[in-house]
FILUMKE-967205 format. One record per atom (N, C-alpha, C): residue number from 1; residue in one letter; atom name; x, y, z. Coordinates in Angstrom, 3 decimals. Example, Ala and Ser with C-alpha at 12.3 -4.5 7.8 and 13.67 -1.06 7.14 Angstrom:
# residues 2
1_a_N_13.190_-5.690_7.800
1_a_CA_12.300_-4.500_7.800
1_a_C_13.200_-3.300_7.800
2_s_N_12.850_-2.250_7.080
2_s_CA_13.670_-1.060_7.140
2_s_C_12.900_0.030_7.870
# end
This chain:
# residues 59
1_m_N_100.613_99.839_139.174
1_m_CA_101.275_101.010_138.426
1_m_C_101.797_100.099_137.455
2_a_N_101.640_100.846_136.272
2_a_CA_101.269_99.853_134.864
2_a_C_103.544_99.392_134.974
3_n_N_104.006_98.383_134.473
3_n_CA_105.375_97.969_134.017
3_n_C_105.924_98.366_133.333
4_k_N_106.969_99.446_132.978
4_k_CA_107.830_99.713_131.865
4_k_C_107.571_99.210_131.184
5_k_N_108.074_97.868_130.543
5_k_CA_108.608_96.663_130.192
5_k_C_107.159_97.005_128.773
6_n_N_105.843_97.086_129.602
6_n_CA_104.952_96.238_128.819
6_n_C_104.243_97.928_128.180
7_i_N_105.175_98.986_127.605
7_i_CA_104.812_99.750_127.462
7_i_C_105.195_99.623_125.506
8_k_N_103.879_100.204_124.704
8_k_CA_104.188_99.718_123.760
8_k_C_103.799_101.432_122.687
9_t_N_104.739_101.295_121.546
9_t_CA_104.374_102.557_120.933
9_t_C_103.023_102.402_120.266
10_f_N_103.049_103.121_119.598
10_f_CA_101.527_103.275_118.616
10_f_C_102.248_102.588_117.505
11_n_N_103.061_102.408_116.460
11_n_CA_103.301_101.568_115.455
11_n_C_103.090_100.419_115.959
12_q_N_103.638_99.707_117.343
12_q_CA_103.674_98.424_117.771
12_q_C_102.348_97.506_117.505
13_h_N_101.753_98.931_118.722
13_h_CA_100.260_98.615_118.563
13_h_C_99.304_98.200_117.042
14_l_N_99.818_99.038_116.070
14_l_CA_99.227_98.638_114.745
14_l_C_99.961_97.863_113.881
15_e_N_100.793_97.532_114.402
15_e_CA_101.785_96.055_113.580
15_e_C_101.075_95.185_113.963
16_e_N_101.004_95.293_115.500
16_e_CA_100.013_94.257_116.182
16_e_C_98.944_93.822_115.644
17_r_N_97.928_94.114_115.668
17_r_CA_96.905_94.502_115.242
17_r_C_96.628_94.280_113.649
18_y_N_97.001_95.184_112.304
18_y_CA_96.976_95.030_111.554
18_y_C_98.492_94.331_110.820
19_g_N_99.191_94.177_110.940
19_g_CA_100.573_93.757_110.039
19_g_C_101.347_94.905_110.002
20_k_N_102.741_94.661_109.356
20_k_CA_103.572_95.289_109.434
20_k_C_103.610_96.487_108.133
21_i_N_104.189_97.776_107.875
21_i_CA_103.779_98.640_106.825
21_i_C_103.687_97.910_105.819
22_g_N_102.565_98.240_104.609
22_g_CA_103.054_97.720_103.788
22_g_C_102.050_96.219_103.150
23_s_N_102.018_95.780_103.685
23_s_CA_101.067_94.523_103.941
23_s_C_99.410_94.989_103.713
24_d_N_98.883_93.947_102.849
24_d_CA_97.484_94.332_102.486
24_d_C_96.973_94.905_103.554
25_k_N_97.166_94.452_105.300
25_k_CA_95.644_94.496_106.247
25_k_C_96.395_95.834_106.432
26_r_N_97.258_95.856_106.727
26_r_CA_97.573_97.737_107.450
26_r_C_97.840_98.529_106.273
27_t_N_97.446_98.095_104.726
27_t_CA_97.443_99.652_104.008
27_t_C_96.114_99.224_104.270
28_e_N_95.593_98.666_103.618
28_e_CA_93.274_98.889_103.826
28_e_C_93.032_99.351_105.250
29_f_N_94.271_99.017_106.549
29_f_CA_93.958_100.642_107.112
29_f_C_93.582_101.605_107.126
30_e_N_95.274_102.153_106.557
30_e_CA_95.718_103.295_106.710
30_e_C_94.715_104.397_105.521
31_i_N_94.198_103.294_104.804
31_i_CA_93.277_104.139_103.620
31_i_C_92.170_104.223_104.626
32_k_N_91.612_103.553_105.179
32_k_CA_90.385_103.765_105.914
32_k_C_90.696_104.676_107.009
33_a_N_91.779_105.209_107.880
33_a_CA_91.832_105.586_108.670
33_a_C_91.945_107.689_107.992
34_k_N_92.515_106.537_107.279
34_k_CA_92.611_108.194_106.074
34_k_C_91.553_109.039_105.780
35_a_N_90.662_108.063_105.393
35_a_CA_89.454_108.892_104.872
35_a_C_88.262_109.220_105.687
36_f_N_88.554_108.523_106.689
36_f_CA_87.788_109.107_108.266
36_f_C_88.072_110.242_108.633
37_a_N_89.741_110.439_108.358
37_a_CA_89.879_111.451_108.933
37_a_C_89.281_113.078_107.915
38_i_N_90.065_112.724_106.594
38_i_CA_89.551_113.506_105.492
38_i_C_87.702_113.998_105.463
39_g_N_87.308_112.842_106.277
39_g_CA_86.020_113.288_106.295
39_g_C_85.518_114.019_107.353
40_e_N_86.067_114.248_108.459
40_e_CA_85.619_114.297_109.844
40_e_C_85.977_116.012_109.296
41_i_N_87.001_116.155_108.802
41_i_CA_87.862_117.522_109.006
41_i_C_86.942_118.473_107.533
42_i_N_86.022_117.241_106.666
42_i_CA_85.529_118.445_105.436
42_i_C_83.956_118.191_106.409
43_r_N_83.231_117.672_107.376
43_r_CA_82.011_117.609_108.484
43_r_C_82.445_118.591_109.357
44_e_N_83.586_119.485_110.089
44_e_CA_83.709_120.062_110.650
44_e_C_83.460_121.417_110.072
45_e_N_84.521_121.377_108.636
45_e_CA_84.331_123.100_107.948
45_e_C_82.914_123.417_107.964
46_r_N_82.166_122.570_107.082
46_r_CA_81.063_122.580_106.384
46_r_C_79.957_123.014_107.945
47_k_N_80.275_122.332_108.850
47_k_CA_79.608_122.627_110.547
47_k_C_79.669_124.261_110.459
48_q_N_81.106_124.567_110.129
48_q_CA_81.845_126.218_110.434
48_q_C_81.130_126.998_109.834
49_a_N_80.906_126.206_108.304
49_a_CA_80.086_127.085_107.382
49_a_C_78.649_126.935_107.116
50_n_N_78.350_126.971_108.787
50_n_CA_76.509_126.785_108.717
50_n_C_75.933_126.316_107.493
51_m_N_76.517_125.226_106.594
51_m_CA_76.292_124.488_105.405
51_m_C_75.575_123.063_105.920
52_t_N_74.614_122.978_105.086
52_t_CA_74.284_121.489_105.210
52_t_C_74.597_120.066_104.230
53_q_N_74.228_119.027_104.264
53_q_CA_75.248_118.088_103.029
53_q_C_74.812_118.302_101.987
54_e_N_73.943_118.659_102.238
54_e_CA_73.046_119.306_100.789
54_e_C_73.565_120.336_99.809
55_q_N_73.713_120.678_100.512
55_q_CA_74.893_122.693_100.285
55_q_C_76.084_122.251_100.062
56_l_N_76.458_120.877_100.695
56_l_CA_77.893_121.555_100.108
56_l_C_78.491_120.926_98.673
57_p_N_77.953_119.781_98.232
57_p_CA_78.462_119.769_96.430
57_p_C_77.668_120.846_95.668
58_e_N_76.468_121.919_96.108
58_e_CA_76.491_122.590_95.019
58_e_C_77.106_123.918_95.508
59_k_N_77.984_123.915_95.990
59_k_CA_78.633_125.106_96.414
59_k_C_80.285_124.635_95.648
# end
């Protein structure tokens, strides 16, 4: 069983790996994470519309 003292928040994990909010490394991570999330939303919407990647920019 995990010790409750070792439980960390998501923000604590991000701080350990990428630094505090506002640091260059953390900002770079956040930009890439948001770009990935937006890309996934676009991909899912495109698939629901039965469109290919080539058809999307034409629309």
